[in-house]
N, CA and C of each residue as an Amber inpcrd file, in Angstrom:
protein
   390
   0.8450000  -1.1760000   0.0000000   0.0000000   0.0000000   0.0000000
   0.8950000   1.2450000   0.0000000   0.5140000   2.1980000  -0.8170000
   1.2670000   3.4390000  -0.9300000   0.4610000   4.5550000  -0.2920000
   1.1170000   5.2950000   0.5710000   0.4630000   6.4470000   1.1930000
   1.0090000   7.7140000   0.5580000   0.1130000   8.6100000   0.2800000
   0.4990000   9.8840000  -0.3180000  -0.0600000  11.0040000   0.5330000
   0.7900000  11.9520000   0.8330000   0.3530000  13.1190000   1.6060000
   0.4400000  14.3390000   0.6870000  -0.6430000  15.0540000   0.5820000
  -0.6540000  16.2570000  -0.2500000  -0.9820000  17.4670000   0.6060000
  -0.4280000  18.5670000   0.2240000  -0.7540000  19.8350000   0.8880000
  -1.1430000  20.8280000  -0.1940000  -2.0820000  21.6440000   0.1240000
  -2.5510000  22.6500000  -0.8230000  -1.9240000  23.9910000  -0.4670000
  -1.5320000  24.6930000  -1.4820000  -0.9780000  26.0230000  -1.2970000
  -2.1480000  27.0080000  -1.2930000  -2.4910000  27.5830000  -0.1200000
  -3.6680000  28.4610000  -0.0570000  -3.5640000  29.6920000  -0.9580000
  -2.3630000  30.2350000  -1.1150000  -2.2100000  31.4090000  -1.9850000
  -2.5100000  31.0390000  -3.4380000  -2.0060000  29.8870000  -3.8460000
  -2.2470000  29.4430000  -5.2210000  -3.7260000  29.1520000  -5.4440000
  -4.3510000  28.5170000  -4.4760000  -5.7800000  28.2170000  -4.5990000
  -6.6100000  29.5040000  -4.6620000  -6.2160000  30.4970000  -3.8930000
  -6.9220000  31.7850000  -3.9140000  -6.7640000  32.4580000  -5.2740000
  -5.5580000  32.3880000  -5.8360000  -5.3420000  32.9670000  -7.1670000
  -6.2210000  32.2870000  -8.2090000  -6.3260000  30.9790000  -8.1040000
  -7.1560000  30.2420000  -9.0580000  -8.6370000  30.5330000  -8.8680000
  -9.0370000  30.8420000  -7.6460000 -10.4450000  31.1290000  -7.3740000
 -10.8130000  32.5410000  -7.8160000  -9.9460000  33.5020000  -7.5500000
 -10.2370000  34.9120000  -7.8280000  -9.8670000  35.2970000  -9.2640000
  -8.9540000  34.5720000  -9.8770000  -8.4770000  34.8920000 -11.2220000
  -9.5640000  35.0590000 -12.2650000 -10.4950000  34.0950000 -12.3780000
 -11.5390000  34.2460000 -13.4040000 -12.4230000  35.4770000 -13.2050000
 -12.7190000  35.8200000 -11.9530000 -13.5510000  37.0030000 -11.6890000
 -12.8270000  38.2690000 -12.1350000 -11.5600000  38.3880000 -11.7460000
 -10.7830000  39.5740000 -12.1300000 -10.6120000  39.6490000 -13.6430000
 -10.3440000  38.5120000 -14.2590000 -10.1560000  38.4890000 -15.7130000
 -11.4210000  38.9260000 -16.4330000 -12.5590000  38.4510000 -15.9680000
 -13.8300000  38.8080000 -16.5990000 -14.0990000  40.3030000 -16.5040000
 -13.8670000  40.8760000 -15.3300000 -14.0780000  42.3150000 -15.1480000
 -13.1180000  43.1110000 -16.0230000 -11.8460000  42.6960000 -16.0700000
 -10.8690000  43.4370000 -16.8650000 -11.1340000  43.3310000 -18.3600000
 -11.6230000  42.1920000 -18.8010000 -11.9220000  42.0440000 -20.2300000
 -13.0100000  43.0270000 -20.6450000 -14.0270000  43.1580000 -19.8160000
 -15.1440000  44.0180000 -20.1800000 -14.8680000  45.4770000 -19.8610000
 -14.2360000  45.7400000 -18.7340000 -14.1180000  47.1140000 -18.2580000
 -12.6790000  47.5510000 -18.0450000 -11.7200000  46.8440000 -18.6160000
 -10.3230000  47.2060000 -18.4440000 -10.0010000  48.5270000 -19.1070000
  -8.8230000  49.0130000 -18.8620000  -8.4560000  50.3270000 -19.3710000
  -8.0600000  50.2970000 -20.8460000  -7.1240000  49.4350000 -21.2130000
  -6.5510000  49.5040000 -22.5480000  -7.3750000  48.7600000 -23.6020000
  -7.5560000  47.4910000 -23.4270000  -8.2240000  46.6690000 -24.4400000
  -9.6080000  46.2310000 -24.0000000 -10.3550000  47.1180000 -23.4120000
 -11.6560000  46.7260000 -22.8730000 -12.6880000  46.5670000 -23.9840000
 -13.7000000  45.8050000 -23.6800000 -14.7930000  45.5910000 -24.6210000
 -15.5460000  46.8990000 -24.8570000 -15.7470000  47.6780000 -23.7970000
 -16.4540000  48.9600000 -23.9590000 -15.7050000  49.8790000 -24.9180000
 -14.3930000  49.9570000 -24.7710000 -13.6020000  50.8000000 -25.6710000
 -13.6740000  50.2760000 -27.1020000 -13.7110000  48.9710000 -27.2470000
 -13.7840000  48.3750000 -28.5730000 -15.1390000  48.6380000 -29.2310000
 -16.1970000  48.6150000 -28.4350000 -17.5350000  48.9080000 -28.9710000
 -17.6040000  50.3590000 -29.4440000 -17.0260000  51.2610000 -28.6690000
 -16.9930000  52.6750000 -29.0670000 -16.1730000  52.8320000 -30.3480000
 -15.0340000  52.1530000 -30.4230000 -14.1770000  52.2550000 -31.6030000
 -14.8390000  51.6580000 -32.8460000 -15.6950000  50.6660000 -32.6650000
 -16.3780000  50.0430000 -33.8040000 -17.4830000  50.9280000 -34.3700000
 -17.8520000  51.9640000 -33.6390000 -18.8480000  52.9430000 -34.0820000
 -20.1820000  52.2910000 -34.4430000 -20.6690000  51.4070000 -33.5790000
 -21.9450000  50.7410000 -33.8410000 -23.0960000  51.3340000 -33.0420000
 -22.7980000  52.0760000 -31.9920000 -23.8330000  52.6650000 -31.1470000
 -24.4150000  53.9010000 -31.8240000 -25.7320000  54.0240000 -31.8950000
 -26.3280000  55.2450000 -32.4510000 -25.8460000  56.4710000 -31.6740000
 -25.5300000  57.5350000 -32.3940000 -24.9560000  58.7070000 -31.7320000
 -25.5220000  59.9810000 -32.3210000 -26.0750000  60.7790000 -31.4410000
 -26.4880000  62.1190000 -31.8400000 -25.6960000  63.1180000 -31.0010000
 -25.8390000  63.0070000 -29.6780000 -25.0740000  63.8780000 -28.7800000
 -23.9540000  63.1220000 -28.0790000 -23.9620000  61.7950000 -28.1550000
 -22.9510000  60.9800000 -27.4870000 -23.3590000  60.5090000 -26.1040000
 -24.5250000  60.9280000 -25.6480000 -24.9770000  60.5590000 -24.2980000
 -25.1980000  59.0520000 -24.1690000 -25.7480000  58.4220000 -25.1740000
 -25.9810000  56.9760000 -25.1270000 -24.6600000  56.2180000 -24.9880000
 -23.6740000  56.5920000 -25.7730000 -22.3540000  55.9560000 -25.6960000
 -21.7170000  56.1530000 -24.3290000 -21.8110000  57.3640000 -23.8020000
 -21.2130000  57.6670000 -22.4930000 -21.9200000  56.9580000 -21.3520000
 -23.1840000  56.6040000 -21.5320000 -23.9370000  55.9820000 -20.4460000
 -23.6330000  54.4920000 -20.2910000 -22.8580000  53.9260000 -21.1940000
 -22.5390000  52.4930000 -21.1130000 -21.7210000  52.2130000 -19.8650000
 -22.1370000  51.1890000 -19.1380000 -21.4040000  50.7730000 -17.9460000
 -21.4990000  49.2680000 -17.7960000 -20.6120000  48.7380000 -16.9740000
 -20.5520000  47.2990000 -16.7670000 -21.1810000  46.9620000 -15.4310000
 -22.1360000  46.0440000 -15.4510000 -22.7780000  45.5570000 -14.2320000
 -22.0540000  44.2830000 -13.8040000 -21.3240000  44.3570000 -12.6930000
 -20.5460000  43.2150000 -12.2100000 -21.2080000  42.5210000 -11.0240000
 -22.4850000  42.7440000 -10.8180000 -23.1570000  42.1640000  -9.6550000
 -23.2260000  40.6360000  -9.7070000 -23.1060000  40.0370000 -10.8840000
 -23.1810000  38.5790000 -11.0090000 -21.8420000  37.9640000 -11.4140000
 -20.7500000  38.6740000 -11.1370000 -19.4350000  38.1910000 -11.5560000
 -19.0590000  36.8810000 -10.8640000 -19.5380000  36.6500000  -9.6730000
 -19.2470000  35.3910000  -8.9620000 -19.8300000  34.1930000  -9.7140000
 -20.8840000  34.4230000 -10.4810000 -21.4990000  33.3630000 -11.2890000
 -20.9520000  33.3560000 -12.7150000 -19.9550000  34.1890000 -12.9750000
 -19.3410000  34.2200000 -14.2940000 -20.0850000  35.0450000 -15.3150000
 -20.8710000  36.0270000 -14.8510000 -21.6380000  36.8540000 -15.7790000
 -21.3920000  38.3300000 -15.5090000 -21.2040000  39.0670000 -16.5580000
 -21.1930000  40.5270000 -16.4910000 -22.1010000  41.0280000 -17.6020000
 -22.6490000  42.2050000 -17.4140000 -23.5620000  42.7750000 -18.4030000
 -23.1190000  44.1820000 -18.7560000 -23.3320000  44.5500000 -19.9900000
 -23.1120000  45.9300000 -20.4130000 -24.4850000  46.5760000 -20.4680000
 -24.6490000  47.6720000 -19.7400000 -25.9400000  48.3570000 -19.7030000
 -25.7770000  49.7910000 -20.1880000 -26.8330000  50.2950000 -20.7720000
 -26.8840000  51.6850000 -21.2180000 -27.9540000  52.3700000 -20.3920000
 -27.5680000  53.4190000 -19.6880000 -28.4570000  54.0520000 -18.7180000
 -29.0610000  55.3440000 -19.2610000 -29.8640000  55.2270000 -20.2870000
 -30.6270000  56.3720000 -20.7900000 -32.0600000  55.8980000 -20.9920000
 -33.0170000  56.8060000 -20.9120000 -34.4190000  56.4040000 -21.0550000
 -34.7460000  55.8110000 -22.4290000 -34.0030000  56.1730000 -23.4280000
 -34.3190000  55.7490000 -24.7920000 -33.4420000  54.5910000 -25.2810000
 -32.5420000  54.0830000 -24.4760000 -31.6160000  53.0300000 -24.9140000
 -32.3460000  51.7720000 -25.3620000 -33.3170000  51.3340000 -24.5820000
 -34.0570000  50.1120000 -24.9240000 -34.8120000  50.2870000 -26.2450000
 -35.4260000  51.4380000 -26.4150000 -36.2020000  51.6970000 -27.6300000
 -35.2930000  51.6570000 -28.8610000 -34.1350000  52.2910000 -28.7700000
 -33.2200000  52.2970000 -29.9060000 -32.6290000  50.9150000 -30.1670000
 -32.3160000  50.1930000 -29.1020000 -31.6740000  48.8860000 -29.2720000
 -32.6000000  47.8690000 -29.9400000 -33.8330000  47.7910000 -29.4790000
 -34.7380000  46.7500000 -29.9520000 -35.5340000  47.1320000 -31.1970000
 -35.2200000  48.2510000 -31.8180000 -35.9200000  48.6430000 -33.0430000
 -34.9150000  48.9190000 -34.1610000 -34.3980000  47.8580000 -34.7680000
 -33.4200000  48.0550000 -35.8440000 -34.0260000  48.6460000 -37.1110000
 -35.3500000  48.7290000 -37.1500000 -35.9780000  49.2940000 -38.3560000
 -35.8360000  50.8160000 -38.4160000 -35.4300000  51.4440000 -37.3110000
 -35.2110000  52.8920000 -37.3350000 -34.0500000  53.2160000 -38.2700000
 -34.0970000  54.4050000 -38.8280000 -32.9960000  54.8790000 -39.6450000
 -32.1020000  55.7390000 -38.7560000 -30.9110000  55.2590000 -38.4980000
 -29.9920000  55.9660000 -37.6060000 -29.0490000  56.8510000 -38.4010000
 -28.7060000  57.9730000 -37.7930000 -27.7200000  58.8660000 -38.3960000
 -26.3800000  58.1480000 -38.4650000 -25.6650000  58.3580000 -39.5340000
 -24.3630000  57.7070000 -39.6770000 -23.2510000  58.7140000 -39.9210000
 -23.5260000  59.9700000 -39.6100000 -22.4870000  60.9740000 -39.7950000
 -21.4630000  60.9420000 -38.6610000 -21.8580000  60.4860000 -37.4780000
 -20.9330000  60.4340000 -36.3410000 -20.4240000  59.0200000 -36.0820000
 -21.2750000  58.0350000 -36.2130000 -20.8780000  56.6310000 -36.0880000
 -21.2980000  55.9020000 -37.3550000 -20.3050000  55.4920000 -38.1310000
 -20.5490000  54.9290000 -39.4630000 -21.4540000  53.7000000 -39.4740000
 -21.3640000  52.8800000 -38.4240000 -22.0920000  51.6130000 -38.4190000
 -23.2350000  51.6100000 -37.4130000 -23.7800000  52.7790000 -37.1110000
 -24.8630000  52.8860000 -36.1270000 -26.0650000  52.0670000 -36.5730000
 -26.6270000  51.3240000 -35.6190000 -27.7590000  50.4550000 -35.9330000
 -28.4300000  49.9870000 -34.6580000 -29.6060000  49.4230000 -34.8020000
 -30.2690000  48.7870000 -33.6720000 -29.5700000  47.4690000 -33.3750000
 -29.7560000  46.9570000 -32.1830000 -29.0940000  45.7250000 -31.7330000
 -27.5930000  45.7920000 -31.9930000 -26.9720000  46.9120000 -31.6320000
 -25.5740000  47.1560000 -31.9440000 -24.6340000  46.1790000 -31.2480000
 -24.9610000  45.7150000 -30.0680000 -24.0710000  44.7680000 -29.3930000
 -24.0750000  43.4150000 -30.1010000 -25.2180000  43.0130000 -30.5860000
 -25.3220000  41.7490000 -31.3160000 -24.4990000  41.8220000 -32.6000000
 -24.6490000  42.9110000 -33.3110000 -23.9050000  43.0850000 -34.5610000
 -22.4030000  43.1280000 -34.2990000 -22.0070000  43.7820000 -33.2180000
 -20.5860000  43.8590000 -32.8760000 -20.0490000  42.4800000 -32.5020000
 -20.7710000  41.7450000 -31.6810000 -20.3010000  40.4430000 -31.1950000
 -20.2390000  39.3940000 -32.2990000 -21.1140000  39.4870000 -33.2800000
 -21.1390000  38.4900000 -34.3480000 -20.3060000  38.9040000 -35.5520000
 -19.6800000  40.0470000 -35.4620000 -18.8770000  40.5340000 -36.5790000
 -17.4540000  40.0080000 -36.5450000 -16.5220000  40.8530000 -36.9140000
 -15.1120000  40.4790000 -36.9850000 -14.5300000  40.1190000 -35.6180000
 -15.1220000  40.6280000 -34.5670000 -14.5840000  40.4440000 -33.2180000
 -15.1960000  39.2420000 -32.5010000 -15.6850000  38.2930000 -33.2310000
 -16.4570000  37.1940000 -32.6470000 -15.7230000  36.4730000 -31.5110000
 -14.4610000  36.1660000 -31.6740000 -13.7120000  35.4250000 -30.6580000
 -12.8570000  36.3240000 -29.7750000 -12.9570000  37.6160000 -29.9340000
 -12.1070000  38.5390000 -29.1980000 -12.2990000  38.4430000 -27.6930000
 -13.5180000  38.3430000 -27.2310000 -13.8030000  38.2850000 -25.7980000
 -13.1910000  37.0250000 -25.1970000 -13.3880000  35.9020000 -25.8540000
 -12.8570000  34.6340000 -25.3580000 -11.3360000  34.6570000 -25.3090000
 -10.7120000  35.1420000 -26.3570000  -9.2510000  35.1840000 -26.4030000
  -8.6820000  36.1300000 -25.3490000  -9.3070000  37.2880000 -25.1790000
  -8.8410000  38.2390000 -24.1640000  -9.0010000  37.6580000 -22.7660000
 -10.1000000  36.9450000 -22.5280000 -10.3170000  36.3130000 -21.2250000
  -9.2540000  35.2580000 -20.9590000  -8.9660000  34.4170000 -21.9340000
  -7.9430000  33.3810000 -21.7670000  -6.5880000  33.9930000 -21.4250000
  -6.2330000  35.0360000 -22.1540000  -4.9440000  35.6950000 -21.9470000
  -4.8490000  36.2800000 -20.5350000  -5.8880000  36.9760000 -20.1080000
  -5.8830000  37.5690000 -18.7700000  -5.9440000  36.5160000 -17.6740000
  -6.6730000  35.4510000 -17.8890000  -6.7590000  34.3890000 -16.8860000
  -5.3940000  33.7460000 -16.6650000  -4.6620000  33.5050000 -17.7360000
  -3.3110000  32.9560000 -17.6020000  -2.4200000  33.9070000 -16.8120000
  -2.5360000  35.1840000 -17.1120000  -1.7120000  36.1900000 -16.4340000
  -2.0780000  36.3010000 -14.9490000  -3.3570000  36.3570000 -14.6430000
  -3.8050000  36.5690000 -13.2640000  -3.7190000  35.3240000 -12.3910000
  -3.5960000  34.1510000 -12.9970000  -3.5040000  32.9310000 -12.1920000
  -2.0790000  32.6560000 -11.7400000  -1.1630000  33.5240000 -12.0700000
   0.2090000  33.4000000 -11.5850000   0.9680000  32.2250000 -12.1640000
   0.6670000  31.8300000 -13.3660000   1.3890000  30.7480000 -14.0080000
   0.8400000  29.3660000 -13.7200000  -0.2510000  29.2660000 -12.9900000
  -0.8240000  27.9590000 -12.6740000  -1.6610000  27.4110000 -13.8180000
  -2.0480000  28.2550000 -14.7400000  -2.8010000  27.8150000 -15.9140000
  -1.9210000  28.0430000 -17.1320000  -1.7120000  27.0090000 -17.8820000
  -0.8320000  27.0940000 -19.0550000  -1.6370000  27.3750000 -20.2980000
């Protein structure tokens, strides 16, 4: 009979537990390569005064369950988003349209979120994930 004794490194376990939460928040709301900045750069949000674009924020209340949401906090955001039949001005944002997040996510950047998350998770886990 072979006996094996194992010990867990609490710091490493904590990094592995907290890493995905931090990575998820940074992917969506990070400074340099954030999803919000990428959505603004893609010019898909309808823009007249820029208030709708500026009102975008990240809801991290469900990050423990692996979910974050991008919300737009203006009274007319829902109306503009769910009515793609509207004709949007394109002088300020070339690709302005209804359901702009769907169009952005299914476009050229389809795997960008997943790849950015993987990269950050590897970095934040301290080398425990290869």
